[in-house]
C-alpha atoms as an extended CHARMM CRD file, in Angstrom:
* protein
*
       195  EXT
         1         1  UNK       CA             -9.4070000000      -29.7460000000       20.6980000000  PROA      1               0.0000000000
         2         2  UNK       CA             -5.9350000000      -31.1500000000       20.8560000000  PROA      2               0.0000000000
         3         3  UNK       CA             -5.0790000000      -34.6110000000       19.6320000000  PROA      3               0.0000000000
         4         4  UNK       CA             -3.1380000000      -35.1790000000       22.8330000000  PROA      4               0.0000000000
         5         5  UNK       CA             -3.1250000000      -38.8410000000       23.9630000000  PROA      5               0.0000000000
         6         6  UNK       CA             -4.2910000000      -37.9160000000       27.4560000000  PROA      6               0.0000000000
         7         7  UNK       CA             -7.8180000000      -37.2230000000       26.1860000000  PROA      7               0.0000000000
         8         8  UNK       CA             -8.2250000000      -40.9430000000       25.4460000000  PROA      8               0.0000000000
         9         9  UNK       CA             -7.7560000000      -42.2180000000       29.0240000000  PROA      9               0.0000000000
        10        10  UNK       CA            -11.1770000000      -43.4950000000       30.1280000000  PROA      10              0.0000000000
        11        11  UNK       CA            -12.7290000000      -44.0530000000       33.5430000000  PROA      11              0.0000000000
        12        12  UNK       CA            -16.1050000000      -45.0810000000       34.9110000000  PROA      12              0.0000000000
        13        13  UNK       CA            -17.3780000000      -42.1690000000       36.9480000000  PROA      13              0.0000000000
        14        14  UNK       CA            -20.4450000000      -40.5720000000       38.5080000000  PROA      14              0.0000000000
        15        15  UNK       CA            -21.3350000000      -37.0360000000       37.4240000000  PROA      15              0.0000000000
        16        16  UNK       CA            -24.2920000000      -34.6910000000       37.2200000000  PROA      16              0.0000000000
        17        17  UNK       CA            -25.3210000000      -34.5320000000       33.5750000000  PROA      17              0.0000000000
        18        18  UNK       CA            -27.8870000000      -32.5350000000       31.6580000000  PROA      18              0.0000000000
        19        19  UNK       CA            -28.0560000000      -32.4010000000       27.8870000000  PROA      19              0.0000000000
        20        20  UNK       CA            -30.3240000000      -31.2490000000       25.1150000000  PROA      20              0.0000000000
        21        21  UNK       CA            -30.3680000000      -31.7950000000       21.3640000000  PROA      21              0.0000000000
        22        22  UNK       CA            -29.3940000000      -28.7250000000       19.3540000000  PROA      22              0.0000000000
        23        23  UNK       CA            -31.2950000000      -27.9640000000       16.1630000000  PROA      23              0.0000000000
        24        24  UNK       CA            -29.3300000000      -27.2380000000       13.0000000000  PROA      24              0.0000000000
        25        25  UNK       CA            -30.1650000000      -23.5010000000       12.9780000000  PROA      25              0.0000000000
        26        26  UNK       CA            -28.7180000000      -23.0490000000       16.4970000000  PROA      26              0.0000000000
        27        27  UNK       CA            -25.4130000000      -24.9330000000       16.0510000000  PROA      27              0.0000000000
        28        28  UNK       CA            -23.1320000000      -21.8990000000       15.7320000000  PROA      28              0.0000000000
        29        29  UNK       CA            -24.7760000000      -20.0390000000       18.6010000000  PROA      29              0.0000000000
        30        30  UNK       CA            -24.3540000000      -23.0540000000       20.9020000000  PROA      30              0.0000000000
        31        31  UNK       CA            -20.7330000000      -23.5690000000       19.8060000000  PROA      31              0.0000000000
        32        32  UNK       CA            -19.9730000000      -19.9480000000       20.7410000000  PROA      32              0.0000000000
        33        33  UNK       CA            -21.8010000000      -20.3060000000       24.0810000000  PROA      33              0.0000000000
        34        34  UNK       CA            -19.2690000000      -22.9410000000       25.1580000000  PROA      34              0.0000000000
        35        35  UNK       CA            -16.5080000000      -20.3430000000       25.0770000000  PROA      35              0.0000000000
        36        36  UNK       CA            -18.4310000000      -17.4860000000       26.7210000000  PROA      36              0.0000000000
        37        37  UNK       CA            -17.9390000000      -19.1050000000       30.1350000000  PROA      37              0.0000000000
        38        38  UNK       CA            -21.4020000000      -18.0920000000       31.3330000000  PROA      38              0.0000000000
        39        39  UNK       CA            -22.3710000000      -19.8750000000       34.4880000000  PROA      39              0.0000000000
        40        40  UNK       CA            -25.9350000000      -21.1360000000       34.2020000000  PROA      40              0.0000000000
        41        41  UNK       CA            -28.2000000000      -21.0270000000       37.2460000000  PROA      41              0.0000000000
        42        42  UNK       CA            -28.8960000000      -24.7680000000       37.1150000000  PROA      42              0.0000000000
        43        43  UNK       CA            -25.1370000000      -25.5230000000       36.9780000000  PROA      43              0.0000000000
        44        44  UNK       CA            -24.6500000000      -23.4750000000       40.1280000000  PROA      44              0.0000000000
        45        45  UNK       CA            -27.5910000000      -25.2090000000       41.8130000000  PROA      45              0.0000000000
        46        46  UNK       CA            -26.1640000000      -28.6420000000       41.0050000000  PROA      46              0.0000000000
        47        47  UNK       CA            -22.7210000000      -27.6630000000       42.2990000000  PROA      47              0.0000000000
        48        48  UNK       CA            -24.1950000000      -26.1270000000       45.4560000000  PROA      48              0.0000000000
        49        49  UNK       CA            -26.2580000000      -29.2500000000       46.1320000000  PROA      49              0.0000000000
        50        50  UNK       CA            -23.1260000000      -31.3990000000       46.0160000000  PROA      50              0.0000000000
        51        51  UNK       CA            -21.2730000000      -29.0170000000       48.3080000000  PROA      51              0.0000000000
        52        52  UNK       CA            -24.2110000000      -28.9600000000       50.7250000000  PROA      52              0.0000000000
        53        53  UNK       CA            -24.0970000000      -32.7490000000       51.0140000000  PROA      53              0.0000000000
        54        54  UNK       CA            -20.3800000000      -32.6620000000       51.8030000000  PROA      54              0.0000000000
        55        55  UNK       CA            -20.8480000000      -29.8090000000       54.2940000000  PROA      55              0.0000000000
        56        56  UNK       CA            -23.5480000000      -31.6630000000       56.2180000000  PROA      56              0.0000000000
        57        57  UNK       CA            -21.1950000000      -34.5940000000       56.7850000000  PROA      57              0.0000000000
        58        58  UNK       CA            -18.4800000000      -32.2560000000       58.0790000000  PROA      58              0.0000000000
        59        59  UNK       CA            -20.9530000000      -30.2780000000       60.2120000000  PROA      59              0.0000000000
        60        60  UNK       CA            -22.0400000000      -33.4890000000       61.9030000000  PROA      60              0.0000000000
        61        61  UNK       CA            -18.4410000000      -34.2690000000       62.8970000000  PROA      61              0.0000000000
        62        62  UNK       CA            -17.8910000000      -30.7180000000       64.1840000000  PROA      62              0.0000000000
        63        63  UNK       CA            -21.1530000000      -30.7650000000       66.1830000000  PROA      63              0.0000000000
        64        64  UNK       CA            -19.9420000000      -33.8500000000       68.0470000000  PROA      64              0.0000000000
        65        65  UNK       CA            -16.6560000000      -32.2430000000       69.1170000000  PROA      65              0.0000000000
        66        66  UNK       CA            -17.6980000000      -28.5750000000       69.4410000000  PROA      66              0.0000000000
        67        67  UNK       CA            -21.4900000000      -28.0520000000       69.5030000000  PROA      67              0.0000000000
        68        68  UNK       CA            -21.2960000000      -24.2370000000       69.6100000000  PROA      68              0.0000000000
        69        69  UNK       CA            -18.9980000000      -24.0520000000       66.5990000000  PROA      69              0.0000000000
        70        70  UNK       CA            -21.1700000000      -26.5920000000       64.7700000000  PROA      70              0.0000000000
        71        71  UNK       CA            -24.2710000000      -24.5210000000       65.4290000000  PROA      71              0.0000000000
        72        72  UNK       CA            -22.5590000000      -21.2840000000       64.3030000000  PROA      72              0.0000000000
        73        73  UNK       CA            -21.3590000000      -22.8870000000       61.0630000000  PROA      73              0.0000000000
        74        74  UNK       CA            -24.8370000000      -24.3340000000       60.4870000000  PROA      74              0.0000000000
        75        75  UNK       CA            -26.4000000000      -20.8760000000       60.8760000000  PROA      75              0.0000000000
        76        76  UNK       CA            -23.9080000000      -19.3400000000       58.4450000000  PROA      76              0.0000000000
        77        77  UNK       CA            -24.6440000000      -22.1080000000       55.9620000000  PROA      77              0.0000000000
        78        78  UNK       CA            -28.3850000000      -21.4350000000       56.2680000000  PROA      78              0.0000000000
        79        79  UNK       CA            -27.7660000000      -17.7200000000       55.5820000000  PROA      79              0.0000000000
        80        80  UNK       CA            -25.7950000000      -18.5780000000       52.4540000000  PROA      80              0.0000000000
        81        81  UNK       CA            -28.4920000000      -21.0390000000       51.3350000000  PROA      81              0.0000000000
        82        82  UNK       CA            -31.1460000000      -18.3590000000       51.7370000000  PROA      82              0.0000000000
        83        83  UNK       CA            -29.1240000000      -15.9240000000       49.6210000000  PROA      83              0.0000000000
        84        84  UNK       CA            -28.5910000000      -18.6220000000       46.9940000000  PROA      84              0.0000000000
        85        85  UNK       CA            -32.3490000000      -19.1790000000       46.7390000000  PROA      85              0.0000000000
        86        86  UNK       CA            -33.0070000000      -15.4610000000       46.3030000000  PROA      86              0.0000000000
        87        87  UNK       CA            -30.3280000000      -15.1180000000       43.6210000000  PROA      87              0.0000000000
        88        88  UNK       CA            -31.5760000000      -18.2640000000       41.8640000000  PROA      88              0.0000000000
        89        89  UNK       CA            -35.1290000000      -16.9310000000       41.6910000000  PROA      89              0.0000000000
        90        90  UNK       CA            -34.0320000000      -13.5390000000       40.4020000000  PROA      90              0.0000000000
        91        91  UNK       CA            -31.8540000000      -15.0080000000       37.6700000000  PROA      91              0.0000000000
        92        92  UNK       CA            -34.1030000000      -17.9550000000       36.7460000000  PROA      92              0.0000000000
        93        93  UNK       CA            -34.5550000000      -18.4000000000       32.9910000000  PROA      93              0.0000000000
        94        94  UNK       CA            -37.9210000000      -17.5360000000       31.4890000000  PROA      94              0.0000000000
        95        95  UNK       CA            -38.2900000000      -20.9290000000       29.7960000000  PROA      95              0.0000000000
        96        96  UNK       CA            -39.1810000000      -23.9510000000       31.8870000000  PROA      96              0.0000000000
        97        97  UNK       CA            -36.1960000000      -26.0100000000       30.6200000000  PROA      97              0.0000000000
        98        98  UNK       CA            -34.0250000000      -24.3810000000       33.2850000000  PROA      98              0.0000000000
        99        99  UNK       CA            -36.1280000000      -25.9720000000       36.0240000000  PROA      99              0.0000000000
       100       100  UNK       CA            -35.0810000000      -29.4970000000       35.0740000000  PROA      100             0.0000000000
       101       101  UNK       CA            -32.4290000000      -30.7930000000       37.4590000000  PROA      101             0.0000000000
       102       102  UNK       CA            -29.1210000000      -32.3120000000       36.5260000000  PROA      102             0.0000000000
       103       103  UNK       CA            -29.3670000000      -36.0540000000       36.7230000000  PROA      103             0.0000000000
       104       104  UNK       CA            -26.6780000000      -38.0570000000       38.5370000000  PROA      104             0.0000000000
       105       105  UNK       CA            -25.4280000000      -40.6080000000       36.0110000000  PROA      105             0.0000000000
       106       106  UNK       CA            -22.7790000000      -43.2430000000       35.7470000000  PROA      106             0.0000000000
       107       107  UNK       CA            -20.6880000000      -42.2860000000       32.7720000000  PROA      107             0.0000000000
       108       108  UNK       CA            -17.6990000000      -43.5890000000       30.8540000000  PROA      108             0.0000000000
       109       109  UNK       CA            -15.5640000000      -40.4410000000       30.7060000000  PROA      109             0.0000000000
       110       110  UNK       CA            -12.4550000000      -39.2760000000       28.8890000000  PROA      110             0.0000000000
       111       111  UNK       CA            -10.9880000000      -35.9380000000       27.8850000000  PROA      111             0.0000000000
       112       112  UNK       CA            -12.4220000000      -36.3900000000       24.3950000000  PROA      112             0.0000000000
       113       113  UNK       CA            -15.9050000000      -37.7310000000       25.0710000000  PROA      113             0.0000000000
       114       114  UNK       CA            -18.2280000000      -39.7810000000       27.2060000000  PROA      114             0.0000000000
       115       115  UNK       CA            -20.7820000000      -42.5410000000       27.0840000000  PROA      115             0.0000000000
       116       116  UNK       CA            -24.0330000000      -42.2780000000       29.0280000000  PROA      116             0.0000000000
       117       117  UNK       CA            -27.0760000000      -44.4700000000       29.4980000000  PROA      117             0.0000000000
       118       118  UNK       CA            -30.4100000000      -42.9950000000       28.4510000000  PROA      118             0.0000000000
       119       119  UNK       CA            -34.0060000000      -44.2050000000       28.3730000000  PROA      119             0.0000000000
       120       120  UNK       CA            -34.5860000000      -43.0390000000       24.8120000000  PROA      120             0.0000000000
       121       121  UNK       CA            -32.2960000000      -43.1950000000       21.7730000000  PROA      121             0.0000000000
       122       122  UNK       CA            -30.4240000000      -40.3040000000       20.2050000000  PROA      122             0.0000000000
       123       123  UNK       CA            -29.5980000000      -40.3900000000       16.5110000000  PROA      123             0.0000000000
       124       124  UNK       CA            -25.9650000000      -40.6890000000       15.4500000000  PROA      124             0.0000000000
       125       125  UNK       CA            -24.8350000000      -37.2510000000       14.3010000000  PROA      125             0.0000000000
       126       126  UNK       CA            -27.1450000000      -35.3660000000       16.6920000000  PROA      126             0.0000000000
       127       127  UNK       CA            -25.5010000000      -32.3200000000       18.2630000000  PROA      127             0.0000000000
       128       128  UNK       CA            -25.8220000000      -31.8160000000       22.0270000000  PROA      128             0.0000000000
       129       129  UNK       CA            -25.3370000000      -28.9870000000       24.5120000000  PROA      129             0.0000000000
       130       130  UNK       CA            -24.0610000000      -30.7600000000       27.6180000000  PROA      130             0.0000000000
       131       131  UNK       CA            -23.9060000000      -29.3640000000       31.1380000000  PROA      131             0.0000000000
       132       132  UNK       CA            -21.5280000000      -31.5850000000       33.0910000000  PROA      132             0.0000000000
       133       133  UNK       CA            -20.7580000000      -31.2560000000       36.8080000000  PROA      133             0.0000000000
       134       134  UNK       CA            -17.7830000000      -33.3590000000       37.9040000000  PROA      134             0.0000000000
       135       135  UNK       CA            -17.9920000000      -34.9440000000       41.3440000000  PROA      135             0.0000000000
       136       136  UNK       CA            -16.9190000000      -34.6830000000       44.1190000000  PROA      136             0.0000000000
       137       137  UNK       CA            -15.4300000000      -31.2820000000       43.2110000000  PROA      137             0.0000000000
       138       138  UNK       CA            -18.7880000000      -30.0130000000       41.8850000000  PROA      138             0.0000000000
       139       139  UNK       CA            -16.9530000000      -28.5660000000       38.9260000000  PROA      139             0.0000000000
       140       140  UNK       CA            -19.4740000000      -27.3830000000       36.2690000000  PROA      140             0.0000000000
       141       141  UNK       CA            -18.6630000000      -27.0720000000       32.5760000000  PROA      141             0.0000000000
       142       142  UNK       CA            -20.5280000000      -26.5580000000       29.3020000000  PROA      142             0.0000000000
       143       143  UNK       CA            -19.5910000000      -28.8370000000       26.4020000000  PROA      143             0.0000000000
       144       144  UNK       CA            -20.7990000000      -29.0980000000       22.8150000000  PROA      144             0.0000000000
       145       145  UNK       CA            -20.8180000000      -32.6950000000       21.5830000000  PROA      145             0.0000000000
       146       146  UNK       CA            -21.9260000000      -34.9890000000       18.8140000000  PROA      146             0.0000000000
       147       147  UNK       CA            -23.5350000000      -38.4280000000       19.1500000000  PROA      147             0.0000000000
       148       148  UNK       CA            -21.2680000000      -40.9580000000       17.4590000000  PROA      148             0.0000000000
       149       149  UNK       CA            -23.1360000000      -44.1240000000       18.4240000000  PROA      149             0.0000000000
       150       150  UNK       CA            -26.2290000000      -45.3060000000       20.2520000000  PROA      150             0.0000000000
       151       151  UNK       CA            -27.0780000000      -48.9320000000       21.0550000000  PROA      151             0.0000000000
       152       152  UNK       CA            -29.7320000000      -50.6500000000       23.1320000000  PROA      152             0.0000000000
       153       153  UNK       CA            -28.2260000000      -52.6060000000       26.0180000000  PROA      153             0.0000000000
       154       154  UNK       CA            -29.4870000000      -55.7540000000       27.7560000000  PROA      154             0.0000000000
       155       155  UNK       CA            -31.5580000000      -53.7470000000       30.2590000000  PROA      155             0.0000000000
       156       156  UNK       CA            -33.4980000000      -51.9910000000       27.4840000000  PROA      156             0.0000000000
       157       157  UNK       CA            -31.7240000000      -48.6350000000       27.9010000000  PROA      157             0.0000000000
       158       158  UNK       CA            -29.5590000000      -46.9340000000       25.2940000000  PROA      158             0.0000000000
       159       159  UNK       CA            -25.8180000000      -46.4500000000       25.5750000000  PROA      159             0.0000000000
       160       160  UNK       CA            -25.0590000000      -43.1290000000       23.8780000000  PROA      160             0.0000000000
       161       161  UNK       CA            -21.4440000000      -42.4090000000       22.8740000000  PROA      161             0.0000000000
       162       162  UNK       CA            -20.6470000000      -38.7100000000       22.5640000000  PROA      162             0.0000000000
       163       163  UNK       CA            -17.5380000000      -37.0350000000       21.1370000000  PROA      163             0.0000000000
       164       164  UNK       CA            -16.7290000000      -33.6050000000       22.5580000000  PROA      164             0.0000000000
       165       165  UNK       CA            -16.4820000000      -31.0970000000       19.7030000000  PROA      165             0.0000000000
       166       166  UNK       CA            -16.2560000000      -27.8000000000       21.5870000000  PROA      166             0.0000000000
       167       167  UNK       CA            -14.9360000000      -27.3690000000       25.0860000000  PROA      167             0.0000000000
       168       168  UNK       CA            -13.0340000000      -24.5020000000       26.6560000000  PROA      168             0.0000000000
       169       169  UNK       CA             -9.3310000000      -25.3230000000       26.9360000000  PROA      169             0.0000000000
       170       170  UNK       CA             -9.4040000000      -24.6900000000       30.7050000000  PROA      170             0.0000000000
       171       171  UNK       CA            -12.3820000000      -27.0430000000       31.0680000000  PROA      171             0.0000000000
       172       172  UNK       CA            -10.7010000000      -29.7500000000       29.0360000000  PROA      172             0.0000000000
       173       173  UNK       CA             -7.5710000000      -29.4610000000       31.1830000000  PROA      173             0.0000000000
       174       174  UNK       CA             -9.6950000000      -29.8040000000       34.3450000000  PROA      174             0.0000000000
       175       175  UNK       CA            -11.5730000000      -32.7200000000       32.7810000000  PROA      175             0.0000000000
       176       176  UNK       CA             -8.3670000000      -34.5550000000       31.8560000000  PROA      176             0.0000000000
       177       177  UNK       CA             -6.9090000000      -33.9090000000       35.3320000000  PROA      177             0.0000000000
       178       178  UNK       CA            -10.1070000000      -35.3070000000       36.8520000000  PROA      178             0.0000000000
       179       179  UNK       CA             -9.8900000000      -38.4420000000       34.6870000000  PROA      179             0.0000000000
       180       180  UNK       CA             -6.2190000000      -38.9600000000       35.5400000000  PROA      180             0.0000000000
       181       181  UNK       CA             -6.9080000000      -38.5510000000       39.2920000000  PROA      181             0.0000000000
       182       182  UNK       CA             -9.7550000000      -41.0880000000       39.0870000000  PROA      182             0.0000000000
       183       183  UNK       CA             -7.5700000000      -43.4950000000       37.1340000000  PROA      183             0.0000000000
       184       184  UNK       CA             -4.7620000000      -43.0900000000       39.6680000000  PROA      184             0.0000000000
       185       185  UNK       CA             -7.1840000000      -43.8140000000       42.5480000000  PROA      185             0.0000000000
       186       186  UNK       CA             -8.4850000000      -46.9100000000       40.7470000000  PROA      186             0.0000000000
       187       187  UNK       CA             -4.9450000000      -48.2080000000       40.1450000000  PROA      187             0.0000000000
       188       188  UNK       CA             -3.9510000000      -47.5360000000       43.7730000000  PROA      188             0.0000000000
       189       189  UNK       CA             -7.0830000000      -49.3150000000       44.9980000000  PROA      189             0.0000000000
       190       190  UNK       CA             -6.4330000000      -52.3150000000       42.7190000000  PROA      190             0.0000000000
       191       191  UNK       CA             -2.8360000000      -52.5660000000       44.0100000000  PROA      191             0.0000000000
       192       192  UNK       CA             -4.0160000000      -52.4630000000       47.6330000000  PROA      192             0.0000000000
       193       193  UNK       CA             -6.6160000000      -55.1780000000       46.9730000000  PROA      193             0.0000000000
       194       194  UNK       CA             -4.0340000000      -57.4690000000       45.3560000000  PROA      194             0.0000000000
       195       195  UNK       CA             -1.4890000000      -56.9100000000       48.1560000000  PROA      195             0.0000000000
């Protein structure tokens, strides 16, 4: 990863997150998997779910102005959803871990790491394979990270700070662009509120 300053800009965000602890004997394999750019079935499902939510809102607007067009688009969407289910079943992993959904989480995000809230602690130094889907673009990426800190908060949950150790350069660029866009929106919103 670069030591570019832009990876340190931080924002509060909502994302779909799934992670698992990597055992010592699998570290190198998981590091390499980050760069293979394989799209996992559950990443696609999470991205498609987000897109479906956005589509339904748009379909509702179209149905009000042009019912026939709205119905035609709805039918096409149902065809695509059916195909997605068939493809998902055929390419489903043999282990049951793949059936666990991504969990929408509030995160503190930067180009170099993130902090998440979890119900159980993770040890400092633990290595993680992280599947992150940025919203609202439904942009999935695989990241290899390391827990740098974990503290219990006032609500009894754990705040886990994670440094990204392996991330594809293209994914990091998209991640940093996402953070900068969010930061820009927050600044614009703060200016409008104070005006």
